Each structure stands twice: as structure tokens, then as C-alpha cells.
C-alpha positions in Angstrom: 3.6 -3.9 -0.5 7.0 -5.3 0.6 8.5 -6.2 3.9 10.8 -3.2 3.6 7.9 -0.9 3.2 6.1 -2.4 6.2 9.3 -1.9 8.3 8.7 1.9 7.9 5.4 1.7 9.7 6.7 2.6 13.2 8.8 5.5 11.9 5.8 6.8 10.1 3.8 6.6 13.3 6.6 8.4 15.2 6.6 11.2 12.6 2.8 11.5 12.8 3.1 12.0 16.6 5.7 14.7 16.0 3.5 16.4 13.4 0.5 16.4 15.6 2.6 17.9 18.5 3.9 20.6 16.2 0.4 21.4 14.9 -1.0 21.6 18.4 1.8 23.9 19.5 0.9 26.5 16.8 3.1 26.9 13.8 3.2 29.4 11.0 0.6 29.1 8.2 3.1 27.9 5.6 4.6 25.4 8.0 1.2 24.1 9.1 0.1 23.7 5.4 3.0 21.5 4.7 2.6 19.6 8.0 -1.1 19.0 7.2 -0.1 17.6 3.8 2.5 15.4 5.3 0.1 14.2 8.0 -2.5 13.2 5.4 0.2 11.4 3.4 1.5 9.4 6.4 -2.0 8.6 7.6 -2.8 7.2 4.1 0.4 5.1 4.1 -0.1 3.7 7.6 -3.7 2.9 6.9 -2.8 1.1 3.7 -0.1 -0.9 5.6 -2.6 -1.9 8.3 -5.2 -2.9 5.7 -2.6 -5.0 3.9 -1.6 -6.9 7.0 -5.2 -7.2 8.1 -6.1 -8.8 4.7 -3.6 -11.7 5.2 -5.6 -14.9 5.8 -2.7 -17.1 7.0 -2.8 -16.4 10.8 0.9 -17.2 11.4 2.0 -14.7 8.7 -0.6 -12.1 9.9 0.6 -12.4 13.5 4.3 -12.4 12.5 3.9 -9.2 10.5 1.8 -7.5 13.2 4.5 -8.3 15.8 7.5 -7.5 13.5 6.2 -4.3 11.9 2.9 -2.9 13.3 2.4 -3.4 17.0 3.6 -0.4 19.0 6.7 -0.8 21.1 7.1 -0.1 24.8 9.0 3.0 25.7 12.8 2.5 25.0 12.1 -1.0 23.6 14.0 -2.3 20.6 12.2 -3.4 17.5 11.6 -7.1 17.6 13.7 -9.5 15.6 12.5 -12.8 14.1 13.4 -14.6 17.3 11.2 -12.3 19.4 8.4 -12.9 16.9 8.8 -16.7 17.1 8.7 -16.6 20.9 5.5 -14.5 20.9 3.8 -16.7 18.4 4.8 -19.9 20.2 3.6 -23.3 19.0 7.1 -24.5 18.4 7.8 -21.9 15.8 11.5 -21.1 15.2 12.9 -17.8 14.0 14.0 -19.2 10.7 10.7 -20.9 10.0 8.8 -17.6 10.6 11.3 -15.6 8.5 11.1 -18.1 5.6 7.3 -18.3 5.8 7.1 -14.5 5.6 9.6 -14.4 2.8 7.7 -17.0 0.8 4.5 -15.0 1.4 6.0 -11.9 -0.1 7.4 -13.7 -3.1 4.0 -15.2 -3.8 2.3 -11.8 -3.3 4.8 -10.1 -5.6 4.1 -12.8 -8.3 0.3 -12.3 -7.9 0.6 -8.6 -8.0 2.7 -8.8 -11.2 0.0 -11.0 -12.8 -2.8 -8.6 -11.8 -0.8 -5.8 -13.4 -0.3 -7.7 -16.6 -4.0 -8.6 -16.8 -5.0 -5.0 -16.1 -2.7 -3.7 -18.9 -4.1 -6.4 -21.3 -7.7 -5.5 -20.5 -7.0 -1.8 -20.9 -5.4 -2.3 -24.3 -8.3 -4.4 -25.4 -10.8 -1.7 -24.4 -8.8 1.0 -26.2 -8.7 -1.2 -29.4 -12.4 -1.8 -29.1 -13.1 1.9 -28.7 -11.0 2.7 -31.7 -12.7 0.1 -33.9 -16.1 1.3 -32.8 -15.2 4.9 -33.7 -14.0 3.7 -37.1 -17.3 1.9 -37.7 -19.1 5.0 -36.4 -17.1 7.2 -38.8 -18.0 4.9 -41.7 -21.7 5.0 -40.9 -21.5 8.8 -40.6 -20.1 9.0 -44.1 -23.7 8.4 -45.3 -24.9 11.4 -43.4 -24.8 15.0 -44.4 -21.4 16.7 -44.7 -21.5 19.1 -41.7 -22.4 16.3 -39.2 -19.7 14.1 -40.7 -17.0 16.8 -40.3 -18.0 17.4 -36.7 -17.6 13.7 -35.8 -14.5 13.3 -37.9 -12.7 15.8 -35.7 -13.9 14.0 -32.5 -12.7 10.7 -33.9 -9.4 12.2 -34.9 -8.6 12.5 -31.2 -8.2 8.8 -31.0 
């Protein structure tokens, strides 16, 4: 998740409201199928964004992102800037301090995400290698069995 992705939250919510209004007004079956698909997609995205922000343990970062990206705006209100966020948080926070803290958080999050991805790929590759070596051992053991059984398993092992 990035700050740029989180900034789309309010537009997704607006689109969801429009979709619900269109679905309630009665649309064609083809149109409603697409609208239901888009509604589900947007609901999943907004839920993931909310869960991401809610999972932040640093209260200042959590609060800043809620104000900057998530909290609904009053009618005809402009989206808050970092100065507005700093004013709402208070405690002597400045706009540059909040902006930098959020930026550092996302850089740290990106680095952690990349490390998790690398570890996941490494584990996956190790598992595949282990499966292949296990099948080779299994194939060797089956070579002592009768020919029809060996041929059956040889085809299954050939898939790997």
C-alpha cells in the first residue's frame, strides 16, 4: 500500500455511492452486472485500505492517514492538506513533521514488504526443490517395483 493508493479512498467511496444510487434506480441487466462487479471491487479496495490504516500502531501516523485519506469530508469541503492534518492532531505537530513521518513510515513499509516478498519467493523455491527431490527418490524406489506401477508413477513424476 502506498500513500498514492490511499489518496484514492475518497474517490472510491464517491463512486460506490453513485453505483448504489444507479442500482437502486433500476438499470438494465447488463449494466447492473457490471455495476455489481465494480461495487464488489471497490468495496474490497476500500476495506483493504481501512484495514491497512487500522493496522498502524504508531498513533500519530495512524491519525494523520485517517485525517488525510480516510475520514469523510463535509459537503463542499476541500481535501485536507498536511497543515490541516497537523492542526487536527495538535500537540505542537507541524505540517512538515507529519508529512516527513508519514513518508518515513511508507519507506519503511515498502522495505519490509520487499523483504517479505523475497522471503516468500525463497521459501516457495525451496519447497519446489524439495518436492522435486522427493519425487526423484520416490521414482528410484519405484524402480524396484513391477513395471506397470513404475510406468504409471513415471508419468506423474514427469509433470515436475
